[in-house]
N, C-alpha and C positions, 0 to 999 in steps of 0.2 A: 593562424597552421594552418597546411590544408595535408591531406591526408586521403590517398588512394584507397579503394578496401575493393574489391570482385566489379575491377573497372568503371566504379562515379569516385570521382575527388568529392570530397567532402572538406565543408569546413572543419575545427577544432568543436565548435560551439553545436552542428550538426551530429556528433555524432553520440549514439546513445551507451550506453555500457557495457552491452554486450560485442558493438562494433569496438572497441576501446581493448578489449580482451584478446577481441582477433586479433588485432593491429601487432598486441604487445603479443602475443602467443605464439602467432599462427607464421606464415614462411610468406611476410608481406618483407618488401624493402622500406621498412624504415629507422632514416638514419640515427647515431647514439640523443644527437639532439633532439630530434622528434619523440623514440624511447622516454628519455627524461624528463618532456610536454606532459605526453602520455600519464608516466605515473605522476605525475604533479596533477594532474586532474580528476584522476583518481582518491586519486588523497584527501585532497578541495572535495568532488564529493562522497566519500566516505565520512569525510569531517560533517559537512551542510548538511547530510542525510543520515545521519546515524548516531551521530555525536553526539551528546546534550549539549544544551546549550546554557546559558546565565539561567540558573535555576532551574533544569528543569530537569524534570525525573526518567527513569526510563520509561514507567508513561503516555509520559507528555510528549519522547520520543515516537514509541510508536505508533502513538493519537497522530501524531505531524507527515510520518513515513506513509502510514495506511490513508491518508487523507490523500496524501500524493500522488500515492498508487493506486488511486481510484481515479484521481484526478487525473492522471497523465498516459495511465501504460491498460492500464486496465480493458482486454477483449471482449472478454468471455467469462459471465458471469459464471456460467453451469463449467468449465472447467477447471478457474483456479477455487471451486468449492467440490469438485470429485476431487480434485490432490488433496485439498485439506481432508477430507473425509476418508481417504486414506492412512493417514497423519498417526503413528503411535496414539491409542485410543487410550491414553490418559489425554492427553494431551487435543483430541478431539472435545471431550468432556469438557476442562476449558477452553474449547474456544468457544464452545456452545454455553461454554456460563457468561463467555464474556458478550457473545451477541444477546444473551437475554438482559444480560444487562444493560444494555442499547435498549433494545426493546422497551424495556418499561419506562426507559428516559423519556423513549421516543412517548409512549402511549401518557405520560405524567404533560410531556408536550403540547398531545392533542387536547386532552382535559383542560389544562391554562390555556389555550388557544394560542401557546406560544407556536406556532408553524403560518408557512403564504402558503402560493399558491405548487411551491416548487418542492419541499418536504412535505405536503397537506396528507400525502395518498401513503408515507410509511407511517407517519404519525398512526392515522385514521384506523391505519389498518394493526398495526402493535397496539394501538387501545382494543380492536375486537379481540385479539389473539391474547390479549389477555385475559380477555375478560371468559373467552372458551376455557384458559385454560387454570383463573379461578375451582371453574365449576370441577373439574377434572381433580383437583389438590395438588397440585403445580409446586415442587418443594423447594423450587427458590423465590 
């Protein structure tokens, strides 16, 4: 199905989530059939991305979603980090704990040699970071 948005025609599979919402909420010439199609698309994407699949936990869903995010849509790491740093202080602390757990796992991968050239820098840098944090008695 095709949709027109901002003077350009899109196939339904070309639309990102923001464009779908714009078509549904904005003043666009979308037929009832088109609106129903877009709502089904929203439901399919939500179900596919944010709902647990067979045997998945919420942690699995988050890891899959975050992986998809950095693989498909991340354009500015600094901007995303700045937004996260303005979140509620308790949430900032919890996010930091998650990132530190990730760094610990990457450091262990560096020690065991479980990396290749694609993630070598991340693993080795994590190992070095933790060595320095151990010197200052890092609490986590």
